[in-house]
N, C-alpha and C positions, 0 to 999 in steps of 0.2 A: 287664474282669477280675473274676472272681468272688471274693467275700469268703470267706475260709476262716478261721473263728474258731479252729480247731485249730492252724493254723500260727502265729497271733498268740499263742496261749496258750503254745505251745512256745517261741517266741522270748522271751517274758517269763520263762519258767522257766529258760532258759539265761542271760539277761541279768542277772537279779537275783543269782544265785550268783557270776557273774563280777565284777560290780560290788563285791560284798561281799568277795570274794577280793582284788581290787585294793586296796580300802580298807584291809583288815587288813594286807596285804603292805606298803603304804606306811608304815603305823605301825611295823611291824617293822623297816623299813629304817633307822630311827633308830639301831639297833644293828647295822646291816649284815645284818639277817636278813630275807630276802624270803620270809617265812613267815606265813601267816594264823594259825597256832597261836601263834607268838611274838607276833603283833599282839594276839591275844586276851589273852594273859598280861600284856602291857604295859598294855593298856587297863584290865584288872582292877587292876593296881598303881596306875595313875593315879587310878582311881575310889576306891580305898581310901585314897589319900593325900588327895584332895579331889575330889569329883565334878566341880567346875568344870574341873579339869585334863583329865579324860576328855572332857568336852563340847567344850572348846576344841580338843583334839587331833582329835576326829572331824570337827568343822566344818572345820578347816584341811585335813585330808586329803581330805574329800569335795569341797570347792570346787576344790582343786588337781587332783584326779582328774577332776572334771567338765570343768574347763578343758582338760586334756590330751586328753580324749575328744572334746570339741567341735571342737578344732583339729586332730584327726586326727594326733596325735603317734604315733611308731612303737609298734605294738601290744605287742611283747614288752617293751620298756622300761616302757611305761605299766602293763602288768599286774604288773610287778615293783615298782611304786611308785616308780620313779626320778624321776618328775616331781612327786611329791606328799609325799615324806617331810619336806622342808623346811617345807611348809605345816603338816604334822602337828605337828612339833616347835615351830614358831612359835606355833601355837594353844595348845599346852600351856604354853609359856614365857610368853606374854602373859597367859594365865589365872592363872598363878602369881604374876605381879608386879603386875597391875592389877585393879581391881574388875570383876567379871563382870556387865556390863550391855549394853544395846543398842548403845552406841557401840563397846564393845570387840568385840562380835560382828561388827559391820560392818567394823571394822578388820581383824579376823582373816580375814574373807572376802576383803577387798581384798588383804591381804598374801599370801593363798594363791594368788590369781590371778597376782600379780606373781612369786611364786617359781616357779610352773609355767612361765610364759613365759621367765623368765631361766634356768631349768634347761635348757630346750631350747636356748637361745642358747649357754650355756656348753658344753653337750654337743657342739654343732656345731663348737666350737673344739678339741675333743679333750681337754678338761680335766675331770677329775672334780669335780663340784660340791661334794661332801661336804656339810657343814652351813654353808657360807659364806653362803647366802642367809638362813638362820635368824639368823646373826650380824647381817647387814645389816638384817633386819626389826627386831631388838631395838634396834639403834643408832638406826634411823630413828624408832622409837616413842619412845625416850627423848628425842629431839630435838623431836618433834612433839607430845608428850603435853600440854603446856600449851594448844596450839591445839586439840587434840582434846577437851579437858576430862577427860583421864585423869590421875588422881593415883595415884602408885605406892603399893601397899600397904606397911604397915610390915613391916620384916624380921622374919620369924618366928624366935623364939628356938630355938636348937639345943641338944639335950642332948649334953653332952660325953661322948664315948665313948673311954675311954683304951685299951681293948683293940683291937688291930689286927683281931681277929676281927669286931668290930662296925663299924669304920671302913671296911673294904674293901667290904662289900656296900652300905653307905650311899653311898659314892662311885659305885658302879655304878648304884644307883637314881637318884642325882642327875643322871645324864646326861639323863634325860627329865623332870626336875623331880619325880619321885616321891620319897617320903620314907620312910625306915625300913629298917633293916638286913634285916629279914625279907623285904621286897619285893625288895631287891637280891639276896638269896640265891636267890629264885625266878627272877628274870631271868637270873642267871648259870647256874642249873641248866638252864634251857630252852636257853640258848645252847650249853652243854656237851653237852646231849642231841643237838643237831643236829651239833656238831663239837667234840670234846673239846679240840682244839688251840685253837680260838677261845675257848673258856671259860677255858683255862689262861692264854692271853696277855691276856685281859681282866682276870683277877685280877692277873697280873704288872704290867700297866700301872697298875692302881689302887694296887698296893703301891709301885711306883716313885714315883708322884705323892705318896702319903702320906708317903714317906720324905724328900721334898724339904724344903728350908727353909720355914719358916712364911711367908716373904715371897712364896712362889710360890702365890698364891691360885688355887684351882680346878685345881691340878695333878692331883689324884686323878681328876677327871672327864676332863680333857684327855689325860692319859697313858694312861688306860684306852682311850679312843677311838683314840688314835694307834697303840698296839700292836695293837689289834683290827683297825683299818683296814689297817695294813701287813701283817698276817697274811692278811687277805682278798685283798689285792693281790699276794700271793705273794712278798714280800720276805724275805730271809734273816734269821735271828735276830740277826745283827750289826747289820743295818740297823734292825731293830725296836728293839733296845736303844739304839742311837745316836739313833733318832728320839725315844725316850722322854726321853733326856737333853736333846736340843734343845728338846723341848716344855717341860721345866721352865724352861729359860732364857727361852723366850717368855713363860711365865706370870709370871716375875719381872719381865720388861721391861714387860708390861702393868700389873702392880701398881705399878711405879715411876712410870709415867706417870699413874697414878690412873684408868685406864680399866677399865670392865667388859668383861672379855675374852670372857665366855661360852665358846664353843668355838673362838674364833679361834686360840689356840695349836695346837690339834689340826689345824685346816685348814692353817695356814701350814707346820707341820712336815711334814705328810703330802705337801703339794704339793712341798716342797723335797726330801724323800727320794725321791719317785717320779720327779722330774725328774733328780736326781743319780744315782740308782741304775740308771737305764735299764730295760730289759725285766726282767720277774720272773726271779729266780734259782731259784725253786721253783714248782711248779705250784699256782696258786691253789686254795684249798680249796673255792671256789665261784666262779661267774662274777663278775668284778669289779663291785661295786655302787657306787652313788654316782657 
């Protein structure tokens, strides 16, 4: 067989953009956005919040994507980032809560492999994985941190924002561990630019969570994700609002038990609503993600 350098060069030119597209799409899927443009915007927000967040996110997404590619997971789902967004969010979350060192990098890579494998397993069961594997990674890390030599970083002080105008975008940014109302506004604007309905329900979810009792910790983040997810999955506005209310109850339950919920209330609520509501009542605004 004759060596043809031109064919190899063309293959590389095609492969590199595809891999970059897949990487950025997986990062965007944290907000149900299979879009490299949104992935770039989110990476920018993470970097401006703390460069370690962006590095951890990229590492998690890249390792998970590479795992899915090497194991020949279905191409369409892999290119949309469905097997790697949990790795991306886990990388950002771990970088936000633990010192960014070689041990953490190795743990992020291991967690990314695990999330890719479990994403495929859960998909085969016909269940949307959502961010359940991110929650699992964070809980496992908290339990194994002493053995790994990881010590949680001190909680960063937050600036009290009494105006709802500032609290809403802050909650939206906190979904991915980014910080700052301005960055939340950017993320919401990019979501709305792709689909104004998704942007509106993302804001509505954050509003519902922030209006919840103070005992419902993390309600802003979880309600925003819940209403956005149910919108993407084509559920009616009644199911979306009902899901938001149920999400608040789950947040209060986790707080009562003294557990760090992360996005578990969103996951449990969305699973419950999708199971209870049956097939979508409206046409999904985009192919169901997660």
